[in-house]
C-alpha positions in Angstrom: 4.2 -9.2 -3.0 4.3 -6.0 -0.9 5.0 -2.2 -1.6 5.0 0.4 0.5 5.0 4.3 0.5 6.8 6.6 3.1 7.5 9.9 4.0 11.2 9.5 4.3 14.1 7.2 3.5 14.6 5.8 7.0 12.1 4.3 9.3 13.6 6.3 12.2 12.7 9.7 10.3 9.6 8.6 8.3 6.1 7.2 8.4 4.4 5.0 6.2 1.5 6.7 4.1 0.5 3.4 2.1 0.3 -0.3 2.3 0.1 -2.6 -0.5 0.0 -6.2 -1.0 -0.9 -8.6 -3.6 -1.5 -12.5 -3.4 0.5 -13.9 -6.3 -1.1 -16.9 -6.4 -4.8 -15.0 -6.6 -3.9 -12.0 -8.4 -7.2 -10.5 -7.7 -6.8 -10.6 -4.0 -5.0 -7.3 -2.9 -4.8 -5.1 0.1 -4.2 -1.4 -0.7 -4.6 1.1 2.0 -3.5 4.9 2.4 -2.3 5.4 5.9 -2.6 8.9 7.5 0.8 10.3 8.7 1.3 12.2 12.1 2.4 15.1 10.0 1.5 16.6 6.7 3.5 15.6 3.7 6.2 17.8 2.2 5.9 18.9 -1.4 8.9 16.6 -2.5 7.0 13.4 -1.2 3.9 14.2 -2.7 5.7 14.6 -5.8 7.7 11.4 -5.5 4.6 9.3 -4.6 1.8 10.9 -6.2 -0.1 10.6 -2.8 -1.1 14.1 -1.6 -2.2 15.5 1.9 -5.8 15.8 0.7 -5.8 11.9 -0.2 -4.8 11.3 3.3 -7.3 13.5 5.1 -9.7 11.0 6.0 -7.3 7.8 5.9 -7.3 5.3 8.8 -4.0 5.6 11.2 -1.3 3.0 11.1 -2.4 1.6 14.1 -5.8 0.7 12.7 -4.3 -0.7 9.3 -1.3 -2.7 10.2 -3.4 -5.4 11.8 -5.5 -5.9 8.9 -2.4 -5.5 6.9 -0.8 -8.2 8.8 -3.9 -10.4 8.7 -3.9 -10.1 4.8 -0.2 -11.3 4.8 -0.8 -14.2 7.2 0.6 -17.5 5.9 2.3 -15.8 2.7 5.8 -15.6 1.6 6.4 -12.0 1.4 8.4 -10.6 -1.5 9.2 -7.2 -2.7 11.5 -5.0 -4.8 13.2 -3.4 -2.2 12.8 -5.7 1.1 15.4 -3.9 3.1 13.7 -0.5 2.9 10.2 -2.1 3.2 10.9 -4.6 6.0 12.6 -1.9 8.1 9.5 0.2 8.1 7.1 -2.7 8.7 9.2 -3.8 11.4 9.6 -0.5 13.2 6.0 0.2 12.9 5.2 -3.5 14.2 7.6 -3.1 17.3 6.1 0.6 18.0 2.3 -1.1 18.2 3.9 -4.1 20.2 2.4 -6.4 17.5 3.9 -9.7 16.7 3.6 -11.9 13.6 0.2 -13.1 13.6 -0.2 -16.9 13.7 -3.4 -18.8 12.9 -3.4 -22.7 13.1 -0.1 -23.8 11.2 0.3 -20.9 9.1 2.1 -17.6 10.0 4.2 -14.8 8.8 7.4 -13.2 9.8 9.2 -10.5 8.3 12.7 -11.5 7.4 14.8 -10.9 4.6 16.1 -13.7 2.5 
C-alpha cells in the first residue's frame, strides 16, 4: 500500500514531499521518507499535510529517494486509496528522472491503474 504527500493537487504544479509504502504481507516492512521540495511549503500545505519546512530542511531530494522507493516496491502489487492522484505524481517523477520500472529476476513493478 502506498501513500504520498504533495505540495499541490496536480503533478504539473506540485512536488512529492513524502513517500510511504507498507508491505501488506509483512506489516512491519515499511518505507517512510520525507522529500525536500525545490520550493518552501505554503502555510496551507503545511496545515493539510502536517509536514513543515523545518521537517524537510535536511530531507533528501526526490532524485535520491525515488530509486530506493521503487526498489522497496519491486515485485509488489501496488495499491492505494487514491491511485489516480498518487500514480500521476509517481509517473511524472519517474519520467523526469528517466527511471524505468525496476526488474529483478522474474519480479517487477509497473505503475498502472487497475
